[in-house]
Phi, psi and omega in degrees: 000312180293317181299322179293319183290325181291323180295319181293323178294319182296317180297323179293321180293321180294322178294321180291321179297318178298313176303311182299320179300311178299318182302313187280331186274352181294137175280345175276155175281129182234127182218151181243137178214149174238201184295341182268347181128199180291139173228357173196160178194166176262178186290331178296332175295315183298315181292321183294321183261011172059043177262169183283320180199185181298320181296324179294320179293313184295342180278351181276145173279146178307332180294334181288344187258008178224153175288167183297328184229139175278161180303336178286348176106351181270140179296146190299318182297313180299313185287330177294318180298317177302312179297320180296314181298321178294324178293312180300322180286317185261354181095330175204166179204123185247131181195168178261146187215154173254115179258172173217148175287171181296340178267007171095008181280125181270152176203149178280141182218155174250125190244136173234115180260125176241130177269132182210169179250127180228123182052043171080011178224154181285126176230174184229123174263133180241121177252122183244124178243127180288116180246024183302314182297317178297322178294322175298316179301318181296317178300320176301314180297315182296317181298316181295320179295317178298317179296319179295319179297320181294317181300312182294320183296319183263010183298142178283020176214159185281140172227129179216142179248129181236129180282176181288347177274008177067022177259144181287123178269318183199148181213141179276178184298322182303316180293319179299311179302315181295324183277347177083029176244165185283320184207178184295328180298331181289334180266326183301134182091343180285152174290135185295335179300328183297333185235319192243357188217138180247013178287168178292137181299339185286338179219149178258126181299335181269303188287317186270316186258357173058037177281131179280140176233109180221114180050047179261145178278122178224192180225152171250128179265116182290166178300329182273006176092348181285140181260135183240126182286139182226160171249120197237138173230133181237132180231139177271123179232168179248123176236124182051043177077006181241135175281129179227172181253128172256114181252133176233144182199162178229152178285122180247027178301312180299316179298321179293324178295320179293319180296322179297315179298319178296319179298312179299317181297318177301318177295319177296317179298321178296315179297316179297321178295320176296317177297318182296320179297321177295316181293324176299314178298321176294316181296317178301319177295318179295312180300318179299324181269359183291148179272038176204159181282139178230127183225130174252136174231146181275187184296341182262016177066024174269132179285126181249346177198147177207140185274173188294326182297316180294321176299315178295320185296318179269357178058044183230128180300150185301318185290338177278330178286318181293129180097338178286168179267161182300317183295345181287342185259002181236157173234181177060222184275353184300313180307313178302320181292317180294315178301319178296321177295318179299323177297322178294317178300323181295316186283328184240111184283000176254022182295145179263162175297153182234142182238133178234135172257131185200174179267136180209127179053042174077012183226161173272122179232161171247122181253120179254122185252114186246114178288150181241127181236142173230128180056040176065028181226141178294128183233358181156191183215146175245127178240132174251131180243115184244131180275114182240027184301311183296322181295317180299314180298318179293322178295319178299319178298317182292321177297320180293320178294318177298313179300319180295320180292319179297319180295318180298316179294324179291320178293319179299315180303311180300312183297324182278321179302318187300308177289330180289325174298322178295318181297312183292322183294313181290329173301322179296318183293316181295326184295336179273351179276150177291130181197160177303154184300320182296324179291322178298319177300319177299315180298318179293326175300314181301317182296313181296322178296320179294320177295321181295319181295320177297321177297321175297317177300314179301314179300317181295317178297317178295319179296322181295316180297314181296319180298322181279355182068028185250001180273118184263146179251125179241110184269125176226173174291130182237132175282103190297313180301318180298317180298317183292324180292322181294315179297319178301318179299318180291326187265341187299317181302317178298320179291317181293324181296329178266001179074025178265149174278125179252119184236151173225114184226164170207145185254351182231161177298142180239150179283151175294316187238142168232169179239108182199184174274107186298322182296314186286326175297314176301315176302317181298309182296316179301315180302315181295315185288321182295318176301315180300315180295320183295320183269355182255124183265336181205158178103236187208162169234130184233133173253117181248134181243145174203167179244137177221167184248133176230114181053039181077007179247145178281136176233150177253132184247132176243114178249122179253107186252138177224166176254032183284201185285344184078173184232127181304148186298324183289345181260347187296330181281344184258349187290344178265004180275152178297136176062020178260137175225158180293321180247108180258010180286158178292342181255021186300155184279323187250137181273167178148162182270341187084015180259340187306307180288327174299313181293320179298317181295317181293322177295321176303316180292322175301326179276003177087015184244194181223148178235131179218171181220144171233128183208145174244115185304126180091353180239335180135181186218157175229115174263128184243120179247123180235124182230155176292142178292339171084002182192158179292141181242118173276160185296329180283354180261006182268148178258136173288321174206176185257009182289328184273002183274161176294123184227151193294312181295322180293326178301312184296318177292323180292322181293321182285344181256002185250128178232147180232168172218149181137176179259139178230132177260131179239119177255109187206129184264350180266126186299315183297321176293322177304306183297320181297306184294325178297315178299314180300318183285320179293328183294333181254016165107359185280150168268117191253132171246126183254138173227158188261347183204178182292324177302311181294326179293319178298317183296316179294316181298326180279339185263341181210168183273138173228146177280334181205146178233127172256124189238114171290149184276312179263107177220155181286168177073294176218126182282176185293321179301316183290318182293321178295323179296316180296317181299319183289327181295336177264024172061029175269118185263008183301133178305131177243121177254121182286139173239127179207146177274353176281140182240035181282154186293335185260005181296319184297317179291326176296319178298316181296317181298322180291345179118358181285151183275328184204189191211132180224124184271150174267157357292151189286129178260128185304315186285322178295320177298316178296320177297321179296317176299319184297335181290339185239341180227133178282129181278161172254109185274128179240153182280331182272152179281148179279133182287147179289151180283152183280160179299133182266343177227171181285344179127166188294330181298315183294317181296314183293325176298320182288322190266326187246353183090148186298117175058030182299322185248011185301324184297343181290336183258006181298130179075011181249147173278089190299311186296330181280326184267336191253304186239129173270087184294327180300313181289327180293315179288333175291325182281320191262333169097325179210159182293329183300316180295322178298319178300326185282325186274334182299311180299325178296317176303312183297320180294315186289319183289334176303311178293321179297319179292324180294320180293321178297316181299318178293321177299319180293316179299321182272001180058041179267093185298321181295316178297319178302312182299314185295314182285323177296326179295321182291319181291324180300310181298316183293318178295323176298322179299327183259006176083014177273079190297314183295318174301316180297317181294322179294318178296326176296321178292319177296322176298318181295326178291326180289324180292327180273002180064030180261078186289334179293313179294323176303316181294324180291332183263348182298322182300321179293323181294317183293319181298314182292328180293319179293324175298314180299313183297316181299317181293314184291344179284346180286132186293339183250026184297323179295316180298321181293313184293319183296316179292324179300321178298318183291326187282339187304000000 
């Protein structure tokens, strides 16, 4: 019995030892726990959970060996209790778990729970295997699979997997988009024939017939039935032990479109080449038969083609011309000029053709040089050679004939004007003498006939100038109300003589200023109104003004309406033709050459406008002249009416009724200007003190009181700027009005900066002078007119005879229209107001300018630029004061040369200044020069 018990004990001991050996040698963590917790574990457990020893591990609570929450989202304690309950119930439970070491490091584990009875009580054995490496490997595999799937899904080419049953297993987004479906699920399970294959369903060309598909053109049939061309490659691969087809392809729609375009382009190029060959053949035939020379040269100036005409023209065989250089076919300076042009053609790809007229092969030719560009680069030149010898000779003959005709008309005009001026002048004198009425009628008839003859001569001369292209248009700013008032003054006596009502109206706002040629515009309107008065026996003549818009530009419209006989409709188209009249019979009622309207129409066109007529026979006519305003017109520049504007007759009346009192200081170094402004100021009541320079002006201003100071800007010793500055520095507040012949835009600001109160430009205008004075001194208005001052000298003829010798310069004006070219009497009388004042200032001008010209001549000879500038400035202002515009303009140019220290140019222009001065002196020496210029103004 004892022996048996001993044996049982020994067996048990051997069994426990064996168990303990297995327990300890296991690489997996093995632990035992009961309701109180862990009570045993192996060494693998200690190592796995990073404990010191078994006791340290068994002291831990199971909650210390897991994170608070498992990856599934359930807290570890709840889920552990569920797993233990299942093991106790089923005997075991196998699952994955996330454990953590005692220092908090988490790791994946595989856990096996076994329920058992040990020493009579229920216990739980837990076997834990660390599977972190395996989980990482699995995650890497999953990550790689996901990456591959993403790459394939987003690949810029189609990827599709097809099984042996020909069903689609998988397709990426590119394939779905191409097939017109939303996602891969919509394709999976579909037969490949529906989308990717057109073969018979009974056999697969690839799987069954082993046909290779590598970069082959196929089609994808979309869900909507549209077919898309693709480039396709198919490979047989094995997936999960099953052979499947991997198809890859790209959309080649764009490529096919480009190929189609290239095909079409090639066809178009072929067609274009054929057309070009045809056109080339036509062009060659045309160039060959042209009646002018044609030469092509390449970029190296080598001639590559020339037509037969050029070869005949230059008497050079075709084979010798081809290959020669451009300069070989020209002589003299022409080669250098052409080569220079070609250099410009090379630099500037926007170069325009150039034309040269020259002698070639004994003839006059026009050479047209046309650059040729290819791809924005110079590639050669085309030259056309046109023989214009006959045209040149014809032009020379025509110019000679025109010159002869013009000379004849000028000579005829001079020869007729000389006796006619005498006839008209003496008729005027006789008409003022006492005589019987019948004789007075005879004298008036002689005078009117003379004026009519002069008008005819003027029309012929104007027509001749227009026909010869020598009539020039000079556009300047024109005061429209002043122009209309001047015209009204000239035509009113004729209307009143016939008992006609003369009206001037406008219905829309008009601008104060327009830009045109005032003389030619006045001539046009005068011709129309004079014609209306001449042909109207009763009723009225009306000038109506308005402003209208043409293509966004402002135009001024002048309508001349009359109640005359009217014009038959069949004659209205002819009345603007030269020498055409409505009544061409020998017994016609109205005289004339038929040139008036022709000249007016051509002048209107030169002004950029139009002339037209509307007429009802027996009721009257309306002639409409429309010209561009020549400048932009702002709303603030429009006039409501013309009553408030400056007008010539109103000026004269205003000037004659205005009187002032007080002292005026005038600083001016030019004698003629001194006398002029002194006469103007004394006539309206001022006591005038004259000084010659700025120093004297300062001395006078400091020594006595003046109500107003006129200060010339350019004076010797001290100029006007300096003098005004000194006067202001001495606290003298007297108004200072600057006088200058310079019309630069910054002159006014310079005067104001120097201390001047205002600014007045030369030549001095009587009304502008009066307006300027009224701004600073209140006038005393009287009802009676101020009497004109008496003549202070005998007149220009006497003075010129004393100073220059009898008729010394008269030959300079022979054959010239003196009043038109020398003195602008209309502007002169408009500025100064009456002839008496003109008679006073002209002798002063002649006396002063003689000395000025001598000083100018010396300055030019000595190359003294400052003296040239000073004297020319004085001559410019003095000439402007008497209306000698050309003389003033030449002096202005000479002044600018002196200012620029260009004495060479000053010397070259002095001769022109001297010649024009002698013309002015010679003309003013004639006793009737005022009558001539005055009548010329009326006749225009």
